N, CA, C and O atoms as a Tripos MOL2 file, in Angstrom:
@<TRIPOS>MOLECULE
protein
  296   295    74     0     0
PROTEIN
NO_CHARGES

@<TRIPOS>ATOM
      1 N          14.9350  -42.8750    3.0680 N.3       1 THR1
      2 CA         16.2410  -42.3690    2.9360 C.3       1 THR1
      3 C          16.9050  -40.6540    2.6130 C.2       1 THR1
      4 O          16.2940  -39.6080    2.3900 O.2       1 THR1
      5 N          18.0790  -40.8780    2.6880 N.am      2 ASP2
      6 CA         18.3220  -38.8330    2.6190 C.3       2 ASP2
      7 C          17.8320  -38.9290    1.5360 C.2       2 ASP2
      8 O          18.6260  -38.1880    0.9560 O.2       2 ASP2
      9 N          17.3330  -39.1610    0.9710 N.am      3 THR3
     10 CA         17.2720  -38.0760   -0.3090 C.3       3 THR3
     11 C          15.9010  -37.8060   -0.4530 C.2       3 THR3
     12 O          15.4660  -36.9200   -1.1880 O.2       3 THR3
     13 N          15.1790  -38.5890    0.2690 N.am      4 ILE4
     14 CA         13.6460  -38.7980    0.3030 C.3       4 ILE4
     15 C          13.3960  -37.1690    1.3140 C.2       4 ILE4
     16 O          12.7910  -36.1220    1.0870 O.2       4 ILE4
     17 N          14.2870  -37.7280    2.5570 N.am      5 LYS5
     18 CA         14.1590  -36.8940    3.5120 C.3       5 LYS5
     19 C          14.6640  -35.5290    3.2490 C.2       5 LYS5
     20 O          14.1600  -34.7370    4.0450 O.2       5 LYS5
     21 N          15.5140  -34.9490    2.3810 N.am      6 ARG6
     22 CA         16.2500  -33.6040    1.5860 C.3       6 ARG6
     23 C          15.0340  -33.1820    1.0500 C.2       6 ARG6
     24 O          14.7700  -31.9870    1.1810 O.2       6 ARG6
     25 N          13.9800  -34.1360    0.2900 N.am      7 ALA7
     26 CA         13.3080  -33.2140   -0.6350 C.3       7 ALA7
     27 C          12.2510  -33.0730    0.0660 C.2       7 ALA7
     28 O          11.3700  -32.3350   -0.3750 O.2       7 ALA7
     29 N          12.0380  -33.8620    1.5560 N.am      8 LEU8
     30 CA         10.9900  -33.5180    1.8120 C.3       8 LEU8
     31 C          11.0440  -31.9480    2.7350 C.2       8 LEU8
     32 O          10.0760  -31.2740    3.0890 O.2       8 LEU8
     33 N          12.6540  -31.6430    2.9840 N.am      9 GLU9
     34 CA         12.6860  -30.7600    3.7190 C.3       9 GLU9
     35 C          13.0130  -29.6430    3.1090 C.2       9 GLU9
     36 O          13.1360  -28.5220    3.6020 O.2       9 GLU9
     37 N          13.2190  -30.1620    1.4500 N.am     10 ASN10
     38 CA         13.2040  -28.2690    0.5020 C.3      10 ASN10
     39 C          12.1670  -28.0710    0.5660 C.2      10 ASN10
     40 O          11.8160  -26.8950    0.6600 O.2      10 ASN10
     41 N          10.9320  -29.3900    0.5390 N.am     11 THR11
     42 CA          9.0780  -29.0650    0.0750 C.3      11 THR11
     43 C           9.0260  -28.2050    0.7650 C.2      11 THR11
     44 O           8.6900  -27.1220    0.2850 O.2      11 THR11
     45 N           9.3190  -28.2970    2.1250 N.am     12 GLN12
     46 CA          9.0840  -27.8460    3.2010 C.3      12 GLN12
     47 C           9.1000  -25.9590    3.4840 C.2      12 GLN12
     48 O           8.3840  -25.0530    3.9110 O.2      12 GLN12
     49 N          10.2570  -26.1790    2.9840 N.am     13 TYR13
     50 CA         10.7600  -24.6700    3.5870 C.3      13 TYR13
     51 C          10.3560  -23.9660    2.1600 C.2      13 TYR13
     52 O          10.6850  -22.7850    2.2660 O.2      13 TYR13
     53 N           9.8260  -24.1860    0.9790 N.am     14 SER14
     54 CA          9.3880  -23.8110   -0.4040 C.3      14 SER14
     55 C           7.9700  -23.4440    0.1280 C.2      14 SER14
     56 O           7.6700  -22.3220   -0.2820 O.2      14 SER14
     57 N           6.9440  -24.0270    0.9360 N.am     15 LEU15
     58 CA          6.1770  -23.8950    1.7960 C.3      15 LEU15
     59 C           6.3100  -23.1990    2.7110 C.2      15 LEU15
     60 O           5.2870  -22.5390    2.8880 O.2      15 LEU15
     61 N           7.0380  -23.0040    3.3830 N.am     16 ASP16
     62 CA          6.7480  -22.0060    4.7590 C.3      16 ASP16
     63 C           6.9110  -20.7640    4.0560 C.2      16 ASP16
     64 O           6.1870  -19.8030    4.3140 O.2      16 ASP16
     65 N           8.3380  -20.6950    2.6800 N.am     17 LYS17
     66 CA          8.6990  -19.3080    2.5800 C.3      17 LYS17
     67 C           7.7760  -18.8280    1.3740 C.2      17 LYS17
     68 O           7.9120  -17.7080    0.8830 O.2      17 LYS17
     69 N           6.7350  -19.8350    0.8830 N.am     18 SER18
     70 CA          5.6100  -18.7590    0.2200 C.3      18 SER18
     71 C           3.9590  -18.4040    1.4990 C.2      18 SER18
     72 O           3.0120  -17.6200    1.5740 O.2      18 SER18
     73 N           4.3710  -19.2510    2.0420 N.am     19 VAL19
     74 CA          3.0960  -18.5230    3.3290 C.3      19 VAL19
     75 C           3.9210  -17.8030    3.8120 C.2      19 VAL19
     76 O           3.4900  -18.0850    4.9300 O.2      19 VAL19
     77 N           5.0440  -16.8480    4.1160 N.am     20 LEU20
     78 CA          5.5320  -15.7620    4.6450 C.3      20 LEU20
     79 C           5.3570  -14.7990    3.8850 C.2      20 LEU20
     80 O           4.9990  -13.7110    4.3370 O.2      20 LEU20
     81 N           5.5970  -15.0220    2.4380 N.am     21 ASP21
     82 CA          5.4300  -14.4630    1.2650 C.3      21 ASP21
     83 C           4.3180  -13.4700    1.5050 C.2      21 ASP21
     84 O           4.3120  -12.2460    1.6420 O.2      21 ASP21
     85 N           3.1090  -14.6630    1.5140 N.am     22 VAL22
     86 CA          1.3670  -14.2030    1.4830 C.3      22 VAL22
     87 C           0.9710  -13.1030    2.6960 C.2      22 VAL22
     88 O           0.2400  -12.1120    2.7000 O.2      22 VAL22
     89 N           1.9960  -13.8990    3.9650 N.am     23 GLU23
     90 CA          1.8360  -12.9880    5.2780 C.3      23 GLU23
     91 C           1.9090  -11.4600    5.0100 C.2      23 GLU23
     92 O           1.1470  -10.5560    5.3540 O.2      23 GLU23
     93 N           3.1050  -11.4500    4.2620 N.am     24 ILE24
     94 CA          4.1120   -9.7800    4.3910 C.3      24 ILE24
     95 C           3.1680   -9.3190    3.2890 C.2      24 ILE24
     96 O           2.8830   -8.1550    3.5680 O.2      24 ILE24
     97 N           2.6920   -9.5980    2.4300 N.am     25 ARG25
     98 CA          1.8320   -9.0580    1.2860 C.3      25 ARG25
     99 C           0.6500   -8.6020    1.8700 C.2      25 ARG25
    100 O           0.1490   -7.5070    1.6160 O.2      25 ARG25
    101 N           0.2050   -9.4070    2.6330 N.am     26 ASN26
    102 CA         -1.2730   -8.8040    3.4590 C.3      26 ASN26
    103 C          -0.6490   -7.6360    4.2900 C.2      26 ASN26
    104 O          -0.9050   -6.4320    4.3240 O.2      26 ASN26
    105 N           0.0770   -8.2590    4.8160 N.am     27 ILE27
    106 CA          0.4980   -7.2150    6.3390 C.3      27 ILE27
    107 C           0.6990   -5.4370    5.1590 C.2      27 ILE27
    108 O           0.0130   -4.4230    5.2850 O.2      27 ILE27
    109 N           1.5110   -5.6000    4.4390 N.am     28 ALA28
    110 CA          1.8030   -4.4990    2.7770 C.3      28 ALA28
    111 C           0.4750   -3.5860    3.0540 C.2      28 ALA28
    112 O           0.2740   -2.5890    3.7490 O.2      28 ALA28
    113 N          -0.5790   -4.6160    1.9400 N.am     29 LEU29
    114 CA         -1.7540   -4.3940    1.7130 C.3      29 LEU29
    115 C          -2.5010   -3.2590    2.6520 C.2      29 LEU29
    116 O          -2.8380   -2.1000    2.4110 O.2      29 LEU29
    117 N          -2.6560   -4.3750    4.2230 N.am     30 LYS30
    118 CA         -3.5350   -3.3070    5.2590 C.3      30 LYS30
    119 C          -2.9930   -2.5480    5.6810 C.2      30 LYS30
    120 O          -3.8170   -1.7890    6.1910 O.2      30 LYS30
    121 N          -1.3980   -1.9560    5.9350 N.am     31 GLU31
    122 CA         -0.9720   -1.2800    6.3750 C.3      31 GLU31
    123 C          -0.6810    0.0530    5.1510 C.2      31 GLU31
    124 O          -0.0860    1.0830    5.4670 O.2      31 GLU31
    125 N          -1.1320   -0.1640    3.9700 N.am     32 SER32
    126 CA         -1.3920    1.1660    2.5750 C.3      32 SER32
    127 C          -2.0810    1.4590    2.2120 C.2      32 SER32
    128 O          -2.1850    1.7930    1.0320 O.2      32 SER32
    129 N          -3.0030    1.4910    3.1330 N.am     33 TYR33
    130 CA         -4.1330    2.7340    3.2270 C.3      33 TYR33
    131 C          -3.5880    4.0320    3.9570 C.2      33 TYR33
    132 O          -2.8670    4.2390    4.9330 O.2      33 TYR33
    133 N          -4.6500    5.2490    2.5080 N.am     34 LEU34
    134 CA         -4.2640    6.3920    3.6480 C.3      34 LEU34
    135 C          -5.8820    6.6430    3.6600 C.2      34 LEU34
    136 O          -6.8360    6.3520    2.9380 O.2      34 LEU34
    137 N          -5.6540    7.3460    4.8830 N.am     35 TYR35
    138 CA         -6.9950    8.1690    5.8370 C.3      35 TYR35
    139 C          -6.5030    9.4980    5.7330 C.2      35 TYR35
    140 O          -5.3650    9.9530    5.6190 O.2      35 TYR35
    141 N          -7.4870    9.9450    5.7900 N.am     36 ALA36
    142 CA         -7.7560   11.4110    5.4760 C.3      36 ALA36
    143 C          -8.1140   11.7680    6.9980 C.2      36 ALA36
    144 O          -8.3940   10.8540    7.7750 O.2      36 ALA36
    145 N          -8.1000   13.3030    7.4790 N.am     37 PRO37
    146 CA         -9.0200   13.2970    8.3870 C.3      37 PRO37
    147 C         -10.1320   14.2490    8.4660 C.2      37 PRO37
    148 O         -10.4760   14.9370    9.4270 O.2      37 PRO37
    149 N         -10.9220   14.1270    6.6190 N.am     38 MET38
    150 CA        -11.5990   14.2660    6.8300 C.3      38 MET38
    151 C         -12.8910   13.5070    5.4560 C.2      38 MET38
    152 O         -12.3170   12.6610    4.7700 O.2      38 MET38
    153 N         -14.3610   13.7120    5.0670 N.am     39 ASP39
    154 CA        -14.5520   13.0810    3.9650 C.3      39 ASP39
    155 C         -14.8070   14.3270    2.6470 C.2      39 ASP39
    156 O         -15.4380   15.3690    2.8200 O.2      39 ASP39
    157 N         -14.0120   13.8210    1.0740 N.am     40 GLY40
    158 CA        -13.9200   14.4050    0.3560 C.3      40 GLY40
    159 C         -13.9380   13.5900   -0.4280 C.2      40 GLY40
    160 O         -14.5990   12.5650   -0.2590 O.2      40 GLY40
    161 N         -13.1950   13.8210   -1.5420 N.am     41 VAL41
    162 CA        -13.1480   13.1810   -2.9650 C.3      41 VAL41
    163 C         -11.8960   13.6670   -3.1390 C.2      41 VAL41
    164 O         -11.5480   14.7140   -2.5940 O.2      41 VAL41
    165 N         -10.7770   12.6770   -4.2190 N.am     42 VAL42
    166 CA         -9.4870   13.3670   -4.1040 C.3      42 VAL42
    167 C          -9.7360   14.0230   -5.6650 C.2      42 VAL42
    168 O         -10.3240   13.4490   -6.5820 O.2      42 VAL42
    169 N          -9.0360   15.5850   -5.7170 N.am     43 SER43
    170 CA         -9.3690   15.8070   -6.8630 C.3      43 SER43
    171 C          -7.4560   16.4550   -7.3130 C.2      43 SER43
    172 O          -7.2200   17.0950   -8.3380 O.2      43 SER43
    173 N          -6.7490   16.2030   -6.6320 N.am     44 VAL44
    174 CA         -5.5800   16.3650   -7.0720 C.3      44 VAL44
    175 C          -4.2130   14.7640   -6.6370 C.2      44 VAL44
    176 O          -3.9440   14.0960   -5.6390 O.2      44 VAL44
    177 N          -3.9100   14.8040   -7.5680 N.am     45 ILE45
    178 CA         -2.5010   13.3700   -7.0400 C.3      45 ILE45
    179 C          -1.6340   14.4600   -7.8000 C.2      45 ILE45
    180 O          -1.8500   14.8340   -8.9520 O.2      45 ILE45
    181 N          -0.3960   15.0070   -6.7850 N.am     46 ALA46
    182 CA          0.2920   15.4930   -7.6900 C.3      46 ALA46
    183 C           1.8630   14.7740   -7.3520 C.2      46 ALA46
    184 O           2.7370   15.6250   -7.1800 O.2      46 ALA46
    185 N           2.3370   13.2880   -7.2350 N.am     47 ILE47
    186 CA          2.5400   12.2730   -7.6900 C.3      47 ILE47
    187 C           2.4700   11.3600   -8.2910 C.2      47 ILE47
    188 O           1.3020   10.9790   -8.3570 O.2      47 ILE47
    189 N           3.5490   10.3880   -9.1170 N.am     48 LYS48
    190 CA          3.2420    9.4940   -9.9280 C.3      48 LYS48
    191 C           3.8060    8.3630   -8.9400 C.2      48 LYS48
    192 O           4.4330    8.4370   -7.8840 O.2      48 LYS48
    193 N           3.3780    7.3890   -9.6300 N.am     49 GLU49
    194 CA          3.6050    5.7150   -8.3130 C.3      49 GLU49
    195 C           5.0650    5.4830   -9.2770 C.2      49 GLU49
    196 O           5.3240    5.4040  -10.4780 O.2      49 GLU49
    197 N           5.9720    5.4150   -7.7270 N.am     50 GLY50
    198 CA          7.0110    4.6390   -8.0050 C.3      50 GLY50
    199 C           7.7020    5.9230   -7.0180 C.2      50 GLY50
    200 O           8.3410    5.6810   -5.9940 O.2      50 GLY50
    201 N           7.4580    7.2090   -7.5020 N.am     51 GLU51
    202 CA          8.0030    8.5480   -6.8730 C.3      51 GLU51
    203 C           7.8680    8.9080   -5.0700 C.2      51 GLU51
    204 O           6.8700    9.0730   -4.3680 O.2      51 GLU51
    205 N           8.7330    8.9220   -4.8770 N.am     52 ALA52
    206 CA          9.0180    9.1390   -3.4630 C.3      52 ALA52
    207 C           8.6910   10.5520   -2.6600 C.2      52 ALA52
    208 O           9.0880   11.5240   -3.3040 O.2      52 ALA52
    209 N           8.2880   10.7670   -1.8610 N.am     53 VAL53
    210 CA          7.8470   11.3960   -1.2140 C.3      53 VAL53
    211 C           8.6350   12.0460    0.5410 C.2      53 VAL53
    212 O           8.7910   11.4910    1.6280 O.2      53 VAL53
    213 N           8.9090   13.2550    0.0890 N.am     54 ASN54
    214 CA          9.2700   14.3510    1.3250 C.3      54 ASN54
    215 C           8.7790   14.6540    2.0590 C.2      54 ASN54
    216 O           8.9660   15.8260    1.7300 O.2      54 ASN54
    217 N           8.2720   14.7350    2.8250 N.am     55 THR55
    218 CA          7.3400   15.0660    3.9970 C.3      55 THR55
    219 C           7.7960   16.4970    4.5430 C.2      55 THR55
    220 O           6.9490   17.1560    5.1470 O.2      55 THR55
    221 N           9.0770   17.0200    4.3700 N.am     56 GLN56
    222 CA          9.6350   17.9120    5.1500 C.3      56 GLN56
    223 C           9.0840   19.6020    4.3240 C.2      56 GLN56
    224 O           8.7510   20.7080    4.7490 O.2      56 GLN56
    225 N           9.2670   18.8760    2.7960 N.am     57 ASN57
    226 CA          9.2540   20.1290    2.4960 C.3      57 ASN57
    227 C           7.6990   21.5840    2.2790 C.2      57 ASN57
    228 O           7.5370   22.7520    1.9250 O.2      57 ASN57
    229 N           6.8740   20.2900    2.8400 N.am     58 GLY58
    230 CA          5.4240   20.7740    2.7500 C.3      58 GLY58
    231 C           4.5290   20.6970    1.6810 C.2      58 GLY58
    232 O           3.3220   20.6730    1.9240 O.2      58 GLY58
    233 N           4.9160   20.6570    0.6040 N.am     59 ASN59
    234 CA          4.2410   20.3270   -0.6870 C.3      59 ASN59
    235 C           2.8390   18.9710   -0.5700 C.2      59 ASN59
    236 O           2.9890   17.7870   -0.2670 O.2      59 ASN59
    237 N           1.7280   19.5990   -0.8810 N.am     60 ALA60
    238 CA          0.7530   18.9150   -1.0550 C.3      60 ALA60
    239 C           0.4980   17.6810   -1.7140 C.2      60 ALA60
    240 O          -0.1520   17.8960   -2.7370 O.2      60 ALA60
    241 N           0.7520   16.4490   -1.5390 N.am     61 VAL61
    242 CA          0.7970   15.4200   -2.4660 C.3      61 VAL61
    243 C          -0.8380   15.1080   -3.0540 C.2      61 VAL61
    244 O          -1.0760   15.2290   -4.2550 O.2      61 VAL61
    245 N          -1.6460   14.8000   -2.3140 N.am     62 VAL62
    246 CA         -2.7660   14.4090   -3.0860 C.3      62 VAL62
    247 C          -3.9770   15.5900   -2.1180 C.2      62 VAL62
    248 O          -4.1910   15.6040   -0.9060 O.2      62 VAL62
    249 N          -4.4040   16.2160   -2.8940 N.am     63 THR63
    250 CA         -5.6020   17.3930   -2.7380 C.3      63 THR63
    251 C          -7.1880   16.5360   -2.0960 C.2      63 THR63
    252 O          -7.3680   15.4680   -2.6820 O.2      63 THR63
    253 N          -7.9490   16.7680   -1.3520 N.am     64 LEU64
    254 CA         -9.2730   16.7230   -1.1650 C.3      64 LEU64
    255 C         -10.1630   17.9090   -1.3600 C.2      64 LEU64
    256 O          -9.9150   19.0690   -1.0310 O.2      64 LEU64
    257 N         -11.1560   17.4790   -1.9010 N.am     65 THR65
    258 CA        -12.4370   18.2950   -1.8470 C.3      65 THR65
    259 C         -13.3140   17.8210   -1.0980 C.2      65 THR65
    260 O         -13.2400   16.6660   -0.6770 O.2      65 THR65
    261 N         -14.4510   18.7660   -0.7580 N.am     66 LYS66
    262 CA        -15.5060   18.5330    0.0670 C.3      66 LYS66
    263 C         -16.3770   19.0610   -1.3430 C.2      66 LYS66
    264 O         -16.3000   20.1640   -1.8840 O.2      66 LYS66
    265 N         -17.1600   17.9750   -1.7060 N.am     67 PRO67
    266 CA        -18.0800   18.4860   -2.9810 C.3      67 PRO67
    267 C         -19.5110   19.4550   -2.4300 C.2      67 PRO67
    268 O         -20.1350   20.2760   -3.1030 O.2      67 PRO67
    269 N         -19.7540   19.0550   -1.0390 N.am     68 ASN68
    270 CA        -21.1070   20.3690   -1.3280 C.3      68 ASN68
    271 C         -21.0140   20.9830   -0.4730 C.2      68 ASN68
    272 O         -21.9840   21.3920    0.1660 O.2      68 ASN68
    273 N         -18.9370   21.4150   -0.0040 N.am     69 SER69
    274 CA        -18.2880   22.4210    0.4370 C.3      69 SER69
    275 C         -17.9030   23.8490   -1.2150 C.2      69 SER69
    276 O         -17.5330   24.9950   -0.9560 O.2      69 SER69
    277 N         -18.0910   23.4120   -2.5170 N.am     70 LEU70
    278 CA        -18.1200   24.4430   -3.3780 C.3      70 LEU70
    279 C         -18.9130   25.0600   -3.7850 C.2      70 LEU70
    280 O         -19.9320   24.4670   -4.1420 O.2      70 LEU70
    281 N         -18.8810   25.8360   -3.8640 N.am     71 VAL71
    282 CA        -19.9470   27.1660   -4.2600 C.3      71 VAL71
    283 C         -19.0510   28.1550   -5.6850 C.2      71 VAL71
    284 O         -17.9500   28.6580   -5.9080 O.2      71 VAL71
    285 N         -20.2290   27.9990   -6.2700 N.am     72 PHE72
    286 CA        -20.1150   28.3310   -8.1390 C.3      72 PHE72
    287 C         -20.6890   29.9990   -8.0550 C.2      72 PHE72
    288 O         -21.5040   30.2630   -7.1700 O.2      72 PHE72
    289 N         -20.4260   30.6310   -8.6020 N.am     73 GLU73
    290 CA        -20.8670   31.7920   -9.1350 C.3      73 GLU73
    291 C         -21.0500   32.2090  -10.4370 C.2      73 GLU73
    292 O         -20.1220   31.8080  -11.1400 O.2      73 GLU73
    293 N         -22.0160   32.9680  -11.1530 N.am     74 ALA74
    294 CA        -22.0400   33.0050  -12.4940 C.3      74 ALA74
    295 C         -22.6880   33.9940  -12.6730 C.2      74 ALA74
    296 O         -22.9340   34.3710  -13.8180 O.2      74 ALA74
@<TRIPOS>BOND
     1     1     2 1
     2     2     3 1
     3     3     4 2
     4     3     5 am
     5     5     6 1
     6     6     7 1
     7     7     8 2
     8     7     9 am
     9     9    10 1
    10    10    11 1
    11    11    12 2
    12    11    13 am
    13    13    14 1
    14    14    15 1
    15    15    16 2
    16    15    17 am
    17    17    18 1
    18    18    19 1
    19    19    20 2
    20    19    21 am
    21    21    22 1
    22    22    23 1
    23    23    24 2
    24    23    25 am
    25    25    26 1
    26    26    27 1
    27    27    28 2
    28    27    29 am
    29    29    30 1
    30    30    31 1
    31    31    32 2
    32    31    33 am
    33    33    34 1
    34    34    35 1
    35    35    36 2
    36    35    37 am
    37    37    38 1
    38    38    39 1
    39    39    40 2
    40    39    41 am
    41    41    42 1
    42    42    43 1
    43    43    44 2
    44    43    45 am
    45    45    46 1
    46    46    47 1
    47    47    48 2
    48    47    49 am
    49    49    50 1
    50    50    51 1
    51    51    52 2
    52    51    53 am
    53    53    54 1
    54    54    55 1
    55    55    56 2
    56    55    57 am
    57    57    58 1
    58    58    59 1
    59    59    60 2
    60    59    61 am
    61    61    62 1
    62    62    63 1
    63    63    64 2
    64    63    65 am
    65    65    66 1
    66    66    67 1
    67    67    68 2
    68    67    69 am
    69    69    70 1
    70    70    71 1
    71    71    72 2
    72    71    73 am
    73    73    74 1
    74    74    75 1
    75    75    76 2
    76    75    77 am
    77    77    78 1
    78    78    79 1
    79    79    80 2
    80    79    81 am
    81    81    82 1
    82    82    83 1
    83    83    84 2
    84    83    85 am
    85    85    86 1
    86    86    87 1
    87    87    88 2
    88    87    89 am
    89    89    90 1
    90    90    91 1
    91    91    92 2
    92    91    93 am
    93    93    94 1
    94    94    95 1
    95    95    96 2
    96    95    97 am
    97    97    98 1
    98    98    99 1
    99    99   100 2
   100    99   101 am
   101   101   102 1
   102   102   103 1
   103   103   104 2
   104   103   105 am
   105   105   106 1
   106   106   107 1
   107   107   108 2
   108   107   109 am
   109   109   110 1
   110   110   111 1
   111   111   112 2
   112   111   113 am
   113   113   114 1
   114   114   115 1
   115   115   116 2
   116   115   117 am
   117   117   118 1
   118   118   119 1
   119   119   120 2
   120   119   121 am
   121   121   122 1
   122   122   123 1
   123   123   124 2
   124   123   125 am
   125   125   126 1
   126   126   127 1
   127   127   128 2
   128   127   129 am
   129   129   130 1
   130   130   131 1
   131   131   132 2
   132   131   133 am
   133   133   134 1
   134   134   135 1
   135   135   136 2
   136   135   137 am
   137   137   138 1
   138   138   139 1
   139   139   140 2
   140   139   141 am
   141   141   142 1
   142   142   143 1
   143   143   144 2
   144   143   145 am
   145   145   146 1
   146   146   147 1
   147   147   148 2
   148   147   149 am
   149   149   150 1
   150   150   151 1
   151   151   152 2
   152   151   153 am
   153   153   154 1
   154   154   155 1
   155   155   156 2
   156   155   157 am
   157   157   158 1
   158   158   159 1
   159   159   160 2
   160   159   161 am
   161   161   162 1
   162   162   163 1
   163   163   164 2
   164   163   165 am
   165   165   166 1
   166   166   167 1
   167   167   168 2
   168   167   169 am
   169   169   170 1
   170   170   171 1
   171   171   172 2
   172   171   173 am
   173   173   174 1
   174   174   175 1
   175   175   176 2
   176   175   177 am
   177   177   178 1
   178   178   179 1
   179   179   180 2
   180   179   181 am
   181   181   182 1
   182   182   183 1
   183   183   184 2
   184   183   185 am
   185   185   186 1
   186   186   187 1
   187   187   188 2
   188   187   189 am
   189   189   190 1
   190   190   191 1
   191   191   192 2
   192   191   193 am
   193   193   194 1
   194   194   195 1
   195   195   196 2
   196   195   197 am
   197   197   198 1
   198   198   199 1
   199   199   200 2
   200   199   201 am
   201   201   202 1
   202   202   203 1
   203   203   204 2
   204   203   205 am
   205   205   206 1
   206   206   207 1
   207   207   208 2
   208   207   209 am
   209   209   210 1
   210   210   211 1
   211   211   212 2
   212   211   213 am
   213   213   214 1
   214   214   215 1
   215   215   216 2
   216   215   217 am
   217   217   218 1
   218   218   219 1
   219   219   220 2
   220   219   221 am
   221   221   222 1
   222   222   223 1
   223   223   224 2
   224   223   225 am
   225   225   226 1
   226   226   227 1
   227   227   228 2
   228   227   229 am
   229   229   230 1
   230   230   231 1
   231   231   232 2
   232   231   233 am
   233   233   234 1
   234   234   235 1
   235   235   236 2
   236   235   237 am
   237   237   238 1
   238   238   239 1
   239   239   240 2
   240   239   241 am
   241   241   242 1
   242   242   243 1
   243   243   244 2
   244   243   245 am
   245   245   246 1
   246   246   247 1
   247   247   248 2
   248   247   249 am
   249   249   250 1
   250   250   251 1
   251   251   252 2
   252   251   253 am
   253   253   254 1
   254   254   255 1
   255   255   256 2
   256   255   257 am
   257   257   258 1
   258   258   259 1
   259   259   260 2
   260   259   261 am
   261   261   262 1
   262   262   263 1
   263   263   264 2
   264   263   265 am
   265   265   266 1
   266   266   267 1
   267   267   268 2
   268   267   269 am
   269   269   270 1
   270   270   271 1
   271   271   272 2
   272   271   273 am
   273   273   274 1
   274   274   275 1
   275   275   276 2
   276   275   277 am
   277   277   278 1
   278   278   279 1
   279   279   280 2
   280   279   281 am
   281   281   282 1
   282   282   283 1
   283   283   284 2
   284   283   285 am
   285   285   286 1
   286   286   287 1
   287   287   288 2
   288   287   289 am
   289   289   290 1
   290   290   291 1
   291   291   292 2
   292   291   293 am
   293   293   294 1
   294   294   295 1
   295   295   296 2
@<TRIPOS>SUBSTRUCTURE
     1 THR1         2 RESIDUE 1 A THR
     2 ASP2         6 RESIDUE 1 A ASP
     3 THR3        10 RESIDUE 1 A THR
     4 ILE4        14 RESIDUE 1 A ILE
     5 LYS5        18 RESIDUE 1 A LYS
     6 ARG6        22 RESIDUE 1 A ARG
     7 ALA7        26 RESIDUE 1 A ALA
     8 LEU8        30 RESIDUE 1 A LEU
     9 GLU9        34 RESIDUE 1 A GLU
    10 ASN10       38 RESIDUE 1 A ASN
    11 THR11       42 RESIDUE 1 A THR
    12 GLN12       46 RESIDUE 1 A GLN
    13 TYR13       50 RESIDUE 1 A TYR
    14 SER14       54 RESIDUE 1 A SER
    15 LEU15       58 RESIDUE 1 A LEU
    16 ASP16       62 RESIDUE 1 A ASP
    17 LYS17       66 RESIDUE 1 A LYS
    18 SER18       70 RESIDUE 1 A SER
    19 VAL19       74 RESIDUE 1 A VAL
    20 LEU20       78 RESIDUE 1 A LEU
    21 ASP21       82 RESIDUE 1 A ASP
    22 VAL22       86 RESIDUE 1 A VAL
    23 GLU23       90 RESIDUE 1 A GLU
    24 ILE24       94 RESIDUE 1 A ILE
    25 ARG25       98 RESIDUE 1 A ARG
    26 ASN26      102 RESIDUE 1 A ASN
    27 ILE27      106 RESIDUE 1 A ILE
    28 ALA28      110 RESIDUE 1 A ALA
    29 LEU29      114 RESIDUE 1 A LEU
    30 LYS30      118 RESIDUE 1 A LYS
    31 GLU31      122 RESIDUE 1 A GLU
    32 SER32      126 RESIDUE 1 A SER
    33 TYR33      130 RESIDUE 1 A TYR
    34 LEU34      134 RESIDUE 1 A LEU
    35 TYR35      138 RESIDUE 1 A TYR
    36 ALA36      142 RESIDUE 1 A ALA
    37 PRO37      146 RESIDUE 1 A PRO
    38 MET38      150 RESIDUE 1 A MET
    39 ASP39      154 RESIDUE 1 A ASP
    40 GLY40      158 RESIDUE 1 A GLY
    41 VAL41      162 RESIDUE 1 A VAL
    42 VAL42      166 RESIDUE 1 A VAL
    43 SER43      170 RESIDUE 1 A SER
    44 VAL44      174 RESIDUE 1 A VAL
    45 ILE45      178 RESIDUE 1 A ILE
    46 ALA46      182 RESIDUE 1 A ALA
    47 ILE47      186 RESIDUE 1 A ILE
    48 LYS48      190 RESIDUE 1 A LYS
    49 GLU49      194 RESIDUE 1 A GLU
    50 GLY50      198 RESIDUE 1 A GLY
    51 GLU51      202 RESIDUE 1 A GLU
    52 ALA52      206 RESIDUE 1 A ALA
    53 VAL53      210 RESIDUE 1 A VAL
    54 ASN54      214 RESIDUE 1 A ASN
    55 THR55      218 RESIDUE 1 A THR
    56 GLN56      222 RESIDUE 1 A GLN
    57 ASN57      226 RESIDUE 1 A ASN
    58 GLY58      230 RESIDUE 1 A GLY
    59 ASN59      234 RESIDUE 1 A ASN
    60 ALA60      238 RESIDUE 1 A ALA
    61 VAL61      242 RESIDUE 1 A VAL
    62 VAL62      246 RESIDUE 1 A VAL
    63 THR63      250 RESIDUE 1 A THR
    64 LEU64      254 RESIDUE 1 A LEU
    65 THR65      258 RESIDUE 1 A THR
    66 LYS66      262 RESIDUE 1 A LYS
    67 PRO67      266 RESIDUE 1 A PRO
    68 ASN68      270 RESIDUE 1 A ASN
    69 SER69      274 RESIDUE 1 A SER
    70 LEU70      278 RESIDUE 1 A LEU
    71 VAL71      282 RESIDUE 1 A VAL
    72 PHE72      286 RESIDUE 1 A PHE
    73 GLU73      290 RESIDUE 1 A GLU
    74 ALA74      294 RESIDUE 1 A ALA
């Protein structure tokens, strides 16, 4: 009957939409990693979650420190 056919189509549409949502989230997660050109430890994060980053002003957003290159004198 038409009612069952429409219900099936709606269910399939919801399933397809859910699958696409999961795939998009997986792609976003995969592309969200930040890679640095050197080994080190993040020592400063100059922004908060949700803030926009302007790459044109040259300000550092994240500072990496190489622990084996630190020198302390007393």
